[in-house]
C-alpha positions in Angstrom: -8.9 9.7 19.5 -10.7 10.8 16.4 -11.2 14.3 17.6 -7.4 14.5 18.1 -7.0 13.4 14.4 -9.0 16.4 13.2 -6.9 18.8 15.3 -3.6 17.6 13.9 -3.9 19.4 10.5 -4.6 22.6 12.3 -1.7 22.3 14.7 0.5 22.1 11.7 -0.6 25.5 10.6 1.3 27.2 13.4 4.7 26.8 11.7 3.4 26.8 8.2 5.4 28.5 5.4 3.5 28.5 2.2 6.6 28.0 0.0 6.3 24.4 -1.1 8.4 22.6 -3.7 6.9 19.5 -5.3 8.7 16.5 -6.8 7.6 13.2 -8.3 10.2 10.5 -7.8 10.0 7.4 -9.9 12.4 4.6 -9.2 12.4 1.6 -11.5 15.4 -0.7 -11.4 15.1 -2.6 -14.7 11.7 -4.2 -13.8 10.0 -2.4 -16.6 12.7 -2.3 -19.2 11.6 -2.3 -22.8 14.1 -4.9 -23.7 12.0 -7.4 -21.8 9.0 -6.4 -23.8 10.7 -6.8 -27.1 12.7 -9.9 -26.3 9.9 -11.9 -24.6 7.5 -13.3 -27.2 5.2 -14.8 -24.5 4.2 -11.5 -22.8 0.4 -11.2 -22.9 -1.0 -7.7 -23.0 2.5 -6.5 -21.8 1.2 -5.1 -18.5 4.3 -6.2 -16.7 6.8 -4.4 -18.9 4.8 -1.2 -19.0 3.7 -1.1 -15.4 2.6 1.5 -12.9 6.0 3.3 -12.7 6.2 3.8 -16.5 2.6 5.0 -16.5 3.4 7.4 -13.6 6.2 8.9 -15.7 4.0 9.5 -18.8 1.3 11.1 -16.6 3.9 13.4 -14.9 5.3 14.5 -18.3 1.8 15.2 -19.6 1.0 17.4 -16.6 4.4 19.1 -16.6 5.4 18.2 -13.0 9.0 18.2 -11.8 10.3 14.6 -12.1 13.3 12.7 -10.8 13.5 9.3 -12.5 16.0 6.5 -13.4 17.9 6.3 -16.7 16.1 3.0 -17.3 12.7 4.5 -17.1 13.5 7.5 -19.2 14.9 5.2 -21.9 11.7 3.1 -21.8 9.7 6.3 -22.6 12.1 7.5 -25.3 12.5 4.2 -27.1 8.8 3.4 -27.1 8.0 6.8 -28.5 10.6 6.4 -31.2 9.6 2.9 -32.2 6.0 3.7 -32.6 6.8 6.8 -34.6 9.1 4.9 -36.9 6.5 2.1 -37.5 3.8 4.5 -38.5 5.9 6.7 -40.7 8.9 4.7 -42.2 8.7 2.4 -45.2 8.9 -1.3 -44.6 12.4 -1.6 -46.1 13.7 1.1 -43.7 12.1 -0.6 -40.7 13.6 -4.0 -41.7 17.1 -2.5 -42.1 16.8 -0.6 -38.7 15.1 -3.2 -36.5 15.4 -6.7 -37.8 17.4 -8.8 -35.4 17.8 -6.0 -32.9 15.1 -7.6 -30.7 13.4 -11.0 -30.7 10.1 -9.4 -31.3 11.5 -8.2 -34.7 13.3 -11.4 -35.6 11.8 -11.7 -39.1 10.5 -9.4 -41.8 7.1 -10.8 -41.2 7.3 -9.8 -37.5 8.2 -6.2 -38.5 5.4 -6.0 -41.1 2.8 -7.3 -38.7 3.8 -4.9 -35.9 3.8 -2.0 -38.4 0.2 -2.9 -39.4 -0.9 -3.0 -35.7 0.7 0.4 -35.0 -1.1 2.0 -37.9 -4.4 0.4 -36.8 -3.8 1.7 -33.2 -3.1 5.2 -34.4 -6.3 5.1 -36.4 -8.1 4.0 -33.3 -9.2 0.7 -34.8 -8.3 -1.5 -31.8 -11.0 -4.0 -32.6 -8.9 -5.2 -35.6 -5.9 -5.9 -33.3 -5.6 -9.3 -31.6 -6.5 -9.0 -27.9 -3.2 -10.3 -26.7 -1.4 -7.5 -28.6 -3.7 -4.6 -27.5 -1.9 -4.0 -24.2 1.4 -3.9 -25.9 0.3 -1.4 -28.5 -1.4 0.8 -26.0 1.9 1.3 -24.1 3.7 2.3 -27.2 0.8 4.5 -28.4 0.6 6.4 -25.1 4.3 7.3 -25.2 3.9 8.4 -28.9 0.9 10.5 -28.0 2.5 12.5 -25.2 4.3 15.5 -26.6 7.7 16.2 -25.1 9.3 19.4 -26.4 12.9 20.0 -25.3 12.2 23.7 -25.5 9.7 23.4 -22.7 11.9 21.4 -20.3 15.2 21.5 -18.6 16.7 18.0 -18.3 19.7 17.2 -16.2 21.6 14.0 -15.5 23.0 13.0 -12.1 25.6 10.3 -11.6 24.7 8.6 -15.0 21.7 6.9 -13.3 19.1 9.6 -12.9 17.4 12.3 -14.9 15.8 15.4 -13.4 13.1 16.8 -15.6 12.0 20.4 -14.8 9.2 22.1 -16.8 10.3 25.7 -17.7 6.8 27.0 -16.9 7.2 25.6 -13.3 10.4 27.6 -13.0 8.7 30.7 -14.3 5.9 30.4 -11.8 8.4 30.3 -8.9 9.7 33.7 -10.0 6.4 35.4 -9.7 5.9 38.2 -7.1 5.4 36.8 -3.6 7.5 33.7 -4.1 10.3 32.7 -1.8 13.0 35.3 -1.3 16.5 34.3 -2.4 18.1 34.9 1.1 20.3 31.8 0.8 22.7 33.9 -1.3 24.3 35.0 2.0 25.5 31.5 2.4 25.7 29.8 -1.0 27.5 32.3 -3.3 28.5 29.5 -5.6 25.0 28.5 -6.6 22.9 30.3 -9.2 19.6 32.1 -8.5 17.7 29.3 -10.3 19.3 26.7 -8.0 18.5 28.7 -4.9 14.9 29.3 -6.1 14.4 25.6 -6.7 16.2 24.3 -3.7 18.0 21.9 -6.2 21.6 21.9 -7.4 22.3 21.6 -11.2 23.4 18.4 -12.8 24.8 17.8 -16.3 22.4 19.6 -18.8 21.1 17.2 -21.5 20.6 19.3 -24.6 18.5 16.7 -26.6 17.0 14.3 -24.1 15.0 12.4 -26.8 18.1 11.1 -28.6 18.1 7.3 -28.5 21.7 7.1 -27.3 20.9 6.7 -23.6 23.1 4.0 -22.1 21.3 2.1 -19.4 23.4 0.3 -16.7 22.6 -3.4 -16.7 23.1 -3.9 -13.0 22.1 -1.4 -10.3 22.0 -1.8 -6.6 18.6 -1.0 -5.2 19.3 2.2 -3.4 23.1 2.8 -3.5 23.1 5.2 -6.4 19.9 7.0 -5.2 21.4 7.6 -1.8 24.6 9.0 -3.3 22.9 11.6 -5.5 20.6 13.0 -2.8 23.1 15.5 -1.3 24.3 16.2 -4.9 20.7 17.1 -5.9 19.2 18.9 -2.9 20.4 22.1 -1.1 20.7 20.7 2.4 21.1 22.1 5.9 24.8 21.2 5.7 25.2 23.7 2.9 23.9 26.6 5.0 27.0 27.5 7.0 27.9 31.1 7.6 30.8 32.8 5.7 33.3 31.6 8.3 32.2 28.0 8.0 30.5 28.1 11.3 27.8 25.4 11.4 26.4 26.2 14.8 23.4 28.0 13.2 22.9 25.4 10.6 19.7 24.0 12.0 18.3 27.5 12.5 19.2 28.4 8.9 17.7 25.2 7.6 14.3 26.2 9.1 14.6 29.7 7.8 16.0 29.4 4.4 15.3 25.9 3.0 12.3 25.2 0.9 9.6 22.9 2.1 9.1 19.7 0.1 6.2 17.5 -0.9 7.2 14.2 -2.4 5.3 11.5 -4.3 7.5 8.4 -4.6 6.6 5.3 -6.6 8.5 2.1 -7.3 8.3 -1.7 -7.3 8.3 -3.7 -4.1 9.1 -7.2 -3.0 8.6 -9.2 0.3 11.4 -10.0 2.8 12.7 -13.5 2.1 15.2 -15.8 3.8 18.6 -14.2 3.3 17.2 -11.4 1.1 15.9 -8.0 2.2 12.6 -6.6 1.2 12.1 -3.9 -1.4 10.0 -0.7 -0.9 9.4 1.7 -3.8 12.4 0.5 -5.7 14.8 0.5 -2.8 16.1 -2.2 -0.5 14.7 -1.7 3.0 18.0 -0.5 4.5 18.3 2.2 1.8 14.7 3.2 2.1 15.4 3.8 5.8 18.3 6.0 4.9 16.2 8.0 2.5 13.6 8.6 5.2 16.5 9.9 7.4 17.8 12.2 4.7 14.4 13.7 4.2 14.2 14.2 8.0 17.6 15.5 8.8 19.0 17.2 5.7 16.1 19.0 4.0 12.8 20.5 5.1 10.3 17.7 4.2 6.6 18.3 4.9 5.1 15.2 3.3 6.0 11.9 1.7 3.5 9.6 0.0 5.0 6.4 -1.3 3.4 3.7 -3.5 4.7 0.2 -3.8 3.8 -3.5 -3.6 4.3 -5.1 -0.2 4.2 -1.7 1.4 2.3 -2.8 4.5 2.9 -5.5 7.2 6.5 -5.8 8.2 7.4 -3.0 5.8 5.5 -0.6 8.2 7.9 -1.7 10.9 11.4 -2.5 9.5 12.3 1.0 8.2 10.8 2.7 11.2 12.8 0.9 13.9 16.4 0.8 15.1 18.2 -1.6 17.4 19.8 -0.3 20.6 22.2 -2.4 22.5 22.8 -1.8 26.2 25.4 -3.6 28.4 24.5 -6.3 30.7 24.6 -5.6 34.5 27.0 -8.5 34.8 30.7 -8.0 34.0 30.8 -10.7 31.4 27.1 -10.6 30.4 25.8 -10.4 26.9 24.6 -7.1 25.6 20.9 -6.8 25.5 19.0 -5.6 22.4 16.1 -3.2 22.4 13.9 -2.3 19.4 13.2 1.4 19.4 10.8 3.1 17.0 12.1 6.0 14.9 10.3 9.4 15.0 10.2 11.7 12.0 9.4 15.4 11.7 7.2 15.1 8.6 4.0 13.4 7.5 4.5 10.0 5.9 1.7 8.2 4.0 2.1 4.6 2.8 -0.1 3.2 0.1 -1.3 0.1 2.0 -1.9 -1.6 5.2 -1.5 -5.2 3.8 1.7 -7.0 2.9 0.6 -7.8 -0.6 1.3 -7.1 -4.3 -0.6 -4.2 -5.6 -3.5 -5.3 -7.7 -4.3 -2.9 -10.5 -7.2 -4.2 -12.6 -7.0 -1.2 -14.9 -4.3 1.3 -15.8 -4.8 4.5 -13.8 -3.5 8.0 -14.6 -2.3 9.9 -11.6 -3.4 13.5 -11.3 -0.4 15.1 -9.5 -1.6 18.7 -9.7 -4.9 17.9 -8.0 -3.1 15.8 -5.4 -0.5 18.4 -4.4 -3.2 21.1 -4.4 -5.5 19.2 -2.1 -2.7 18.1 0.2 -1.6 21.7 0.8 -5.2 22.8 1.4 -5.9 19.9 3.8 -2.8 20.4 6.0 -1.8 24.0 5.5 -4.8 26.2 4.6 -7.2 26.7 7.4 -10.8 25.9 6.5 -14.0 25.7 8.5 -14.5 22.0 8.1 -12.0 19.2 7.3 -12.9 15.5 7.1 -10.8 12.4 6.7 -12.5 11.8 3.4 -10.9 15.0 2.1 -7.4 13.4 2.7 -8.6 10.1 1.3 -9.9 11.7 -1.9 -6.6 13.6 -2.3 -4.7 10.3 -2.2 -7.2 8.8 -4.6 -6.0 11.3 -7.3 -2.6 9.5 -7.5 -3.4 6.0 -6.2 -6.9 4.4 -6.9 -8.6 3.6 -3.6 -12.0 2.5 -5.1 -13.1 -0.3 -7.3 -15.0 0.5 -10.5 -18.1 -0.4 -8.6 -17.4 2.4 -6.1 -16.4 0.0 -3.3 -13.2 0.5 -1.2 -10.1 -1.4 -2.3 -9.6 -3.1 1.1 -6.2 -4.4 0.0 -4.9 -0.9 -0.7 -6.0 1.0 2.3 -3.5 4.0 2.9 -2.0 4.6 6.4 -0.5 7.8 7.8 2.2 8.6 10.3 2.1 12.1 11.7 5.2 14.0 12.9 6.5 12.9 16.3 4.2 9.8 16.3 5.7 6.3 16.5 3.0 4.4 14.6 0.8 4.5 11.5 -2.9 5.0 11.6 -5.7 4.0 9.3 -7.2 6.9 7.2 -10.9 6.2 7.9 -13.3 7.4 5.1 -16.8 8.4 6.0 -16.8 5.9 8.9 -16.9 3.0 6.6 -14.1 1.2 8.5 -14.5 -0.4 11.9 -11.3 -0.7 13.9 -11.6 -3.6 16.4 -8.8 -2.1 18.6 -7.6 -3.5 21.9 -8.9 -0.4 23.7 -12.4 -0.9 22.3 -12.4 -4.7 23.0 -11.2 -4.4 26.5 -13.7 -1.6 27.3 -16.6 -3.7 26.0 -15.3 -6.8 27.9 -15.1 -4.8 31.2 -18.7 -3.7 30.6 -19.8 -7.1 29.5 -21.4 -5.6 26.4 -21.4 -7.1 22.9 -19.8 -5.2 20.0 -22.3 -4.2 17.2 -20.9 -3.5 13.8 -23.4 -1.9 11.4 -23.1 -0.5 7.8 -19.3 -1.0 7.4 -17.2 -2.0 4.4 -14.2 -3.1 6.4 -13.4 -4.5 9.9 -9.8 -4.3 11.0 -8.8 -6.7 13.8 -5.8 -5.5 15.9 -3.5 -7.8 17.8 -3.1 -7.9 21.6 0.0 -5.7 21.7 1.8 -3.5 19.2 3.4 -5.8 16.6 7.2 -6.2 17.0 9.2 -7.5 14.1 11.0 -10.1 16.3 7.7 -11.9 17.3 7.0 -14.9 15.1 3.2 -15.0 15.5 0.9 -12.7 17.3 -2.7 -13.0 18.5 -5.8 -11.3 20.0 -8.9 -12.4 21.9 -12.4 -11.0 21.8 -14.3 -12.4 24.7 -17.7 -10.8 24.1 -20.1 -11.4 21.2 -19.5 -9.5 18.0 -22.7 -8.8 16.0 -22.3 -7.9 12.3 -25.0 -6.5 10.1 -24.9 -5.9 6.4 -24.4 -2.4 5.0 -26.9 -0.4 2.9 -25.8 -2.4 -0.2 -26.7 -5.7 1.5 -23.1 -6.7 1.8 -21.0 -7.9 4.7 -17.8 -6.1 5.4 -14.4 -7.5 4.7 -12.4 -8.7 7.7 -8.7 -8.3 7.9 -5.9 -8.4 10.5 -3.6 -5.4 11.0 -0.8 -7.7 12.3 2.6 -7.4 10.6 3.3 -11.1 11.3 1.4 -14.4 11.0 -1.5 -14.0 13.4 -4.2 -16.0 15.2 -7.4 -14.2 16.3 -9.9 -15.7 18.7 -13.6 -14.8 18.9 -15.9 -16.2 21.6 -19.0 -15.6 19.5 -19.6 -14.1 16.0 -23.2 -13.4 15.0 -24.0 -12.6 11.4 -27.5 -11.0 11.0 -29.2 -11.7 7.6 -25.9 -13.1 6.2 -24.9 -16.5 5.1 -22.0 -18.8 5.9 -20.5 -18.4 2.4 -20.9 -14.6 2.7 -19.0 -14.3 6.0 -16.3 -16.7 4.6 -15.9 -14.4 1.7 -15.4 -11.5 4.2 -12.4 -13.3 5.7 -10.9 -14.6 2.4 -11.2 -11.3 0.4 -7.7 -10.3 1.4 -5.1 -13.1 0.8 -2.4 -11.6 3.1 1.2 -12.8 2.4 1.5 -13.8 6.1 -1.1 -16.3 7.1 -4.1 -15.6 9.4 -6.1 -18.1 11.4 -9.4 -17.1 13.0 -10.8 -19.3 15.8 -14.5 -18.8 16.5 -16.0 -20.7 19.4 -19.5 -20.2 18.0 -20.6 -18.8 14.7 -24.2 -18.0 14.0 -25.3 -17.3 10.4 -27.8 -18.4 7.8 -27.1 -21.7 6.0 -26.6 -20.6 2.4 -24.1 -23.3 1.4 -25.1 -26.1 -1.0 -25.7 -29.3 0.9 -23.4 -31.7 -0.9 -24.4 -35.4 -0.3 -26.6 -34.3 2.6 -23.5 -33.9 4.8 -25.2 -31.3 6.9 -28.1 -33.4 8.1 -30.9 -31.4 9.9 -29.8 -28.0 8.5 -32.3 -26.2 6.3 -31.0 -24.0 3.5 -31.4 -20.2 4.2 -32.3 -20.8 7.9 -30.1 -19.8 10.9 -27.4 -22.3 11.9 -24.9 -22.5 14.7 -21.4 -23.8 14.0 -18.8 -24.6 16.7 -15.1 -24.7 17.1 -14.8 -22.9 13.8 -11.3 -22.5 12.2 -11.1 -20.1 9.2 -7.7 -20.3 7.4 -6.6 -17.3 5.3 -3.5 -18.3 3.4 -2.4 -20.2 6.5 -1.0 -23.6 7.5 -3.3 -26.5 8.4 -3.5 -26.4 12.3 -4.7 -30.0 12.2 -1.5 -31.2 10.6 1.7 -29.2 11.5 3.8 -31.3 9.1 1.7 -30.1 6.1 3.8 -27.4 4.3 0.9 -26.1 2.2 -1.2 -23.1 3.0 -5.0 -23.2 2.8 -8.0 -20.9 2.4 -11.3 -22.1 3.8 -13.3 -23.2 6.9 -13.3 -26.1 9.2 -16.2 -26.5 11.7 -18.3 -28.8 13.8 -22.1 -28.9 13.9 -22.2 -29.8 17.6 -20.6 -28.1 20.6 -18.7 -31.3 21.5 -17.5 -32.1 18.1 -18.2 -35.9 18.1 -16.2 -36.5 15.0 -18.7 -34.3 13.1 -16.2 -32.0 11.6 -16.4 -30.6 8.0 -14.2 -28.6 5.7 -15.4 -26.3 2.9 -13.3 -24.5 0.4 -14.2 -22.0 -2.4 -15.0 -23.9 -5.5 -12.4 -23.6 -8.3 -14.8 -24.9 -10.8 -17.0 -21.8 -10.4 -14.2 -19.2 -10.8 -13.8 -18.6 -7.1 -17.3 -17.3 -6.5 -17.8 -17.5 -2.7 -21.5 -18.3 -2.8 -20.9 -21.6 -4.5 -18.8 -23.9 -2.2 -17.6 -27.4 -2.6 -17.0 -29.9 0.2 -13.5 -31.3 0.4 -11.6 -33.1 3.1 -8.3 -31.6 4.4 -5.4 -34.0 4.7 -5.8 -36.1 7.9 -9.1 -34.4 8.7 -10.6 -37.8 9.4 -8.0 -38.4 12.1 -9.4 -35.5 14.3 -10.6 -36.7 17.6 -13.6 -35.3 19.4 -12.4 -31.7 19.5 -10.1 -29.4 17.6 -6.7 -28.5 19.0 -6.9 -26.1 21.9 -6.6 -22.4 21.1 -2.9 -21.9 21.3 -3.0 -19.1 23.8 -4.4 -19.3 27.3 -7.8 -17.6 27.6 -8.6 -15.8 30.8 -11.3 -18.2 31.9 -12.2 -16.4 35.1 -12.6 -13.1 33.2 -14.7 -14.8 30.6 -16.9 -16.5 33.1 -17.5 -13.2 34.9 -18.4 -11.4 31.7 -21.0 -13.9 30.7 -22.5 -14.0 34.1 -23.3 -10.3 33.7 -24.6 -11.0 30.2 -27.0 -13.6 31.5 -28.3 -11.3 34.2 -29.0 -8.7 31.7 -31.0 -11.1 29.6 -33.1 -12.0 32.6 -33.8 -8.4 33.5 -37.4 -7.4 32.3 -36.6 -3.7 32.1 -33.0 -3.1 31.2 -31.8 0.4 32.1 -30.3 2.3 29.1 -27.4 4.3 30.5 -26.4 7.5 28.6 -23.5 6.9 26.2 -20.2 8.5 26.8 -18.6 10.8 24.3 -16.1 8.1 23.6 -18.7 5.5 22.8 -20.5 7.8 20.4 -17.3 8.4 18.5 -16.6 4.6 18.3 -20.1 3.7 17.2 
């Protein structure tokens, strides 16, 4: 499997045409409007109003990258730039006349005077004299002010009143250098200029002075309608490449021969699917996002799309990539039957996360688009002696931070990739730090009655029994052989997450933690608070006892010594299985200290009084926990008892053998381990 992964980039070389066009697409639908910033007096540090999309715009302007953005976002940049410039240059009387009453933030003369003082301090780099709650706000204004935008260096065009296309003139000049793409399209598109044919983009309405503060921003926008409309107005498509007689029979051939190849970086806000409301991916409703994927596939020559958004994983790795097909019943009056069929695309798609979660940015990052596009082209389309997954991982890291400041992986923001012609996404594994507990691996080890060792990993991904389908309410998996986890070189246990795109229940027959404590393994499960709940059932959990023994509840257990827990239930943002009527979701662990239970169940949750540090736990009783009888509810899916019994009979025989025979590992095993 992994060897095939490394072959894929080289297979793409066969049809490679080194004539790429690059575009950064920034879709913000009023989520980061500056009016919210100036009208809301309660915003602290203003990270919400100047978020990742605004920051992506300023970074792209600074690097002189071709940009397609919304009128809203462009206005945010222009207005912040103008306001900061005014407040550091104009007299107080002029500022009062111009701004008082225009925004709530500038309701009084004192408000304006104070803000002007803060702006001057920020320009002088004296941030320590600015209140902490105002520093984030000032930084967003100062960044826009600092970035130089000269109209003489850009060509700015407007499309459909909602979008601005920003083209650096130096980018256009570089395309005209010797060896660039020949303008053969002129045979078909006599109405388009040489610049349009060279770019692969049609011209919009030229904006002579894009920094004028007269931009009218629409108040209500449909998430995707306007963007879908402008795509054929913006791009030269296969439909445009008909011959002089209007014959379109050769359109597909002409498309491959004459259209430029595109690399896209798309960023926008996301939201989960809710009852009666569709989800949002990168600023687009799910249905429109699906249509954009189809346009990139059918109308232009797309080579790669990387998109960044909150709630990008989970169901959002399914919904846009499936279509429903209805076929008639065999009976004359039967109901049509529905089949969910995965879509297949002819270009590489990279999504910014596996998990169905909001993106958590602890610090503002500045995307390096030039390095990203350069490394992506080298990885997929320039043949080299050696290529590793870490090269692709690091290329993505230029535009989307995949590491914590400590150097650890951001397990909540793990990118996934979908290759041309493939119906699913795959994890991009970096330097073998990720262990994938796939069904193939699990079933192979079960058939051989061998435990699964996991050593020196930062993340364990548990896969469900079958490929997740969006219509299934809750999916599950079973691991019927022991799983043994050892700490990595940094003396840390790996995080453990489910790849399921739905609520999920995962069953482990035995989990053995070497040199790790109960609170440490609990932290491994709870580190990712997935939007959809996960419940992990563990029949026997072996670890060290590193929890604090409140009120001697764990009689007979010695701190920092090995303990065995039974019928363990670990809840990760999931409902209480002991009380189905309880609407709340919980994070924590329920367990028994004996195999039979005997009413000796306990519940431990991370202590809120210690700022969520997992090593310090507090004992708390779940609602109705004392009503539990001698055993926890049965695992909700039937376990193959005969199969389980046979496996453990083999395990016992191996333990009794004095001289076990070490058989040579297969090539497949070596790759897995």
